[in-house]
C-alpha positions, 0 to 999 in steps of 0.5 A: 485765928487767934484764940485771944481775940474777942468776937467782934475782932474775929468778925472784923477779920472775917469781913477783912478776908472777904473784902480781900478774897471774896471776888476770887471765891465768887469767880471760882464758884462761877467757873465751877458752875460754868464747867458743870453746865458746859459738861452737861450740855456737851454730854447732851450734845453727844447723846443727840449726835449718837441718836442721830447716827443710830437713826441713820444706821437703821436707815441703812439697814432697812435699805439693805433689807429691802435691797435698796442699795442706792439708798443705803450708799447715799445714807452711808455717804451722809453718815461719813460726812456728818458722823465720821467718827461714830461707830455707827458709821463704821458698822454701816460701812460693813453692812454696805460692803457685805452686800457688794461682795458678789455683785461688786467685789472691788467696791466691797474691798474699797468700802472695807479699806475705808472702814479700816482707815477711818474707824476709831474702834480697833475691833471694828478695824480688825473685823473689816480687815478679816472681811477684806481678806475674805473678799480678796480670797474670793477675787483670787488675790491670794498674796494680797489677802495674806498681806492684809492679815499680816498684823503684828499684834492681833490680840484676841483675833489671832485665832480667826486670822489663822483660820482665814489664812488656812482657808486662803492656803487651801484655795491656793492648793498649799495643803501643808501651809493650810494645816499649819494655819488651822493648827495654829488657830486652835491654840492662838489667842481668841481660839475660844471664839472659833467654831472648833468643830467646824475648824476640825472638820476643815482639818479632817478634809485636808488630803493626806500627804503623799509618800515620796517615791523611792529614789531610782538607781540613777538618782541614787548613784553619786556624781551622776555615775550610772549604775554598774550593769548587771552581770550577764547570765551565762547561757545554759549548757546545751544538752549532751548529744544522745549516744549513737546506736551501738555506742556504750552509754555512761554507767549510772552512778553507784548507790552509796555504800552501806554505812555512808550517810546512814 
């Protein structure tokens, strides 16, 4: 603003500015206010949704505690329909899967696969993956269990993944593979989250590796050539016949002369 203007001229300039830009300023303030109100309403909506999902999760938990599996599964289905992206829905799926491991392991696998595929929480997905591997081990589907654990970047779950791999190899009877997996678990990322004393006990319980049997002569011979036969032992000489009566006996050897041998 020009400093040489009089006060009346300055007031007139301000009025002119407001006439030209006032509606833009009012519009900007209105938009800003609407954004603030909208964000507050959206935040409140999200909080109400989270509270509703939490209440349904508690319903699932109480149903499981009271062994009412139909009620738990019905509520879980509702949660997946109304709150598909909520972490409470994924946690409820883990709870239901846990109750089905023994009675219906195939359904438990399906529930865990659903959580892996639909959760937005990477850690919950990894938890579901570990539990699915356990269920597949329980079903003796060892190859599928190991495939489930094949993760490129497990992060802090690397220790737990290796421990589960070791358990699967023990179930398969692969002692050395199990030993390697347990040892890897002890130094992997997230090893501090493991029960190291329990892991060490698993290692100690593994049977020692049996020594390889010595190679036989036939196996050691090159090109399959059979080993040479041992030389035959010469038969012992027959004792000399006793001399006939009247036949002179051989004279006994003379003792060494004095001076020989000292």
